[in-house]
C-alpha positions as CSV (number, residue, x, y, z in Angstrom):
1,X,-12.4,-31.3,25.1
2,X,-8.7,-30.9,24.5
3,X,-7.6,-27.8,22.6
4,X,-3.9,-27.3,21.9
5,X,-1.5,-25.8,19.4
6,X,2.0,-27.1,19.7
7,X,4.6,-24.7,18.3
8,X,7.6,-27.0,19.1
9,X,9.2,-29.4,16.7
10,X,7.9,-32.4,18.6
11,X,4.4,-33.4,17.5
12,X,1.6,-33.7,20.2
13,X,-1.0,-35.6,18.1
14,X,-3.7,-33.1,19.1
15,X,-5.8,-30.8,17.0
16,X,-4.8,-27.1,16.9
17,X,-7.3,-24.5,17.9
18,X,-7.0,-20.8,17.2
19,X,-8.2,-19.8,20.7
20,X,-5.4,-21.7,22.5
21,X,-1.8,-20.5,22.6
22,X,1.1,-22.8,23.4
23,X,4.7,-21.7,23.6
24,X,8.0,-23.2,24.2
25,X,9.2,-21.1,27.2
26,X,12.6,-22.9,27.4
27,X,14.5,-25.2,25.2
28,X,17.9,-26.6,26.0
29,X,19.7,-29.6,24.5
30,X,19.1,-31.7,27.6
31,X,15.6,-30.4,28.5
32,X,12.6,-29.3,26.3
33,X,9.6,-27.5,27.8
34,X,6.2,-27.1,26.2
35,X,3.3,-25.1,27.6
36,X,-0.3,-26.1,26.7
37,X,-3.8,-25.0,27.6
38,X,-6.6,-27.5,28.2
39,X,-10.3,-26.6,28.4
40,X,-11.8,-29.3,30.5
41,X,-15.5,-29.0,31.4
42,X,-15.6,-25.4,32.7
43,X,-12.0,-25.2,33.7
44,X,-9.0,-23.7,31.9
45,X,-5.9,-25.6,32.8
46,X,-2.3,-24.8,32.0
47,X,0.0,-27.8,31.5
48,X,3.8,-27.3,31.4
49,X,5.4,-30.5,30.1
50,X,9.2,-30.8,30.7
51,X,11.0,-33.6,28.9
52,X,14.2,-34.9,30.3
53,X,13.6,-33.4,33.8
54,X,16.9,-32.4,35.4
55,X,18.8,-34.2,32.6
56,X,17.1,-37.5,33.6
57,X,16.7,-39.4,30.3
58,X,13.2,-40.8,30.1
59,X,11.8,-38.9,33.0
60,X,9.2,-36.1,32.3
61,X,7.5,-33.6,34.5
62,X,4.0,-32.2,34.3
63,X,3.1,-29.0,36.1
64,X,-0.7,-28.7,36.0
65,X,-2.4,-25.5,37.2
66,X,-6.1,-24.5,37.1
67,X,-6.2,-21.0,35.7
68,X,-9.9,-20.4,35.6
69,X,-11.5,-20.5,38.0
70,X,-8.2,-19.4,39.7
71,X,-6.6,-22.4,41.5
72,X,-10.0,-24.2,41.7
73,X,-9.8,-27.8,42.9
74,X,-9.6,-30.5,40.2
75,X,-10.2,-34.2,40.5
76,X,-6.4,-34.7,40.7
77,X,-5.6,-31.9,43.2
78,X,-7.4,-30.0,46.0
79,X,-5.3,-26.9,45.6
80,X,-5.6,-26.3,41.8
81,X,-1.9,-27.2,41.3
82,X,-0.3,-30.6,40.6
83,X,3.4,-31.5,40.1
84,X,3.7,-35.0,38.6
85,X,6.8,-37.0,37.5
86,X,6.4,-39.9,35.1
87,X,8.1,-42.0,32.5
88,X,8.2,-40.3,29.1
89,X,6.7,-43.4,27.4
90,X,3.5,-42.9,29.5
91,X,2.9,-39.5,27.8
92,X,3.8,-40.9,24.4
93,X,1.4,-43.8,24.9
94,X,-1.4,-41.4,25.7
95,X,-0.7,-39.3,22.6
96,X,0.9,-36.3,24.3
97,X,0.7,-34.3,27.5
98,X,-2.8,-32.9,26.9
99,X,-4.5,-36.2,26.2
100,X,-2.7,-37.7,29.2
101,X,-3.9,-35.0,31.6
102,X,-7.4,-35.1,30.1
103,X,-7.7,-38.9,30.5
104,X,-6.4,-38.5,34.1
105,X,-8.9,-35.8,34.9
106,X,-11.8,-37.9,33.4
107,X,-10.7,-41.0,35.3
108,X,-10.6,-39.2,38.7
109,X,-13.8,-37.2,37.9
110,X,-15.7,-40.5,37.9
111,X,-15.0,-41.2,41.6
112,X,-17.7,-40.6,44.3
113,X,-15.3,-38.2,46.1
114,X,-15.2,-35.9,43.0
115,X,-19.0,-36.1,42.5
116,X,-19.5,-35.1,46.1
117,X,-17.0,-32.2,45.7
118,X,-18.8,-31.0,42.6
119,X,-22.2,-31.1,44.3
120,X,-20.9,-29.3,47.4
121,X,-19.4,-26.5,45.2
122,X,-22.7,-26.1,43.4
123,X,-24.7,-25.9,46.6
124,X,-24.9,-22.6,48.5
125,X,-24.4,-23.0,52.2
126,X,-26.4,-20.9,54.7
127,X,-24.0,-21.4,57.5
């Protein structure tokens, strides 16, 4: 479930939710940054979307961090943090940064490796 509230001037095509706060921590003429929160399954994920990364026209950056549980592994990262560069049209095609990340998580969560990781995290080990 993607919850986001975009306070910037660029639309995100996602439904606002009162429990989710987004902010624009930095805005320069050559680089615009949005911060979003995504509730995915039982994880709270922070997404920082930087447009025009390092003045590169058409190159965006996503910084994805699992906030709760703190730095928990996700299907796209074992460490709870992921830095990802991509073409800006890929985010636009997905409908925004939040739908892009949610689709990516869902795709990777369908792999046998993630199912195994989930089962292992639910099991208590004796040794």
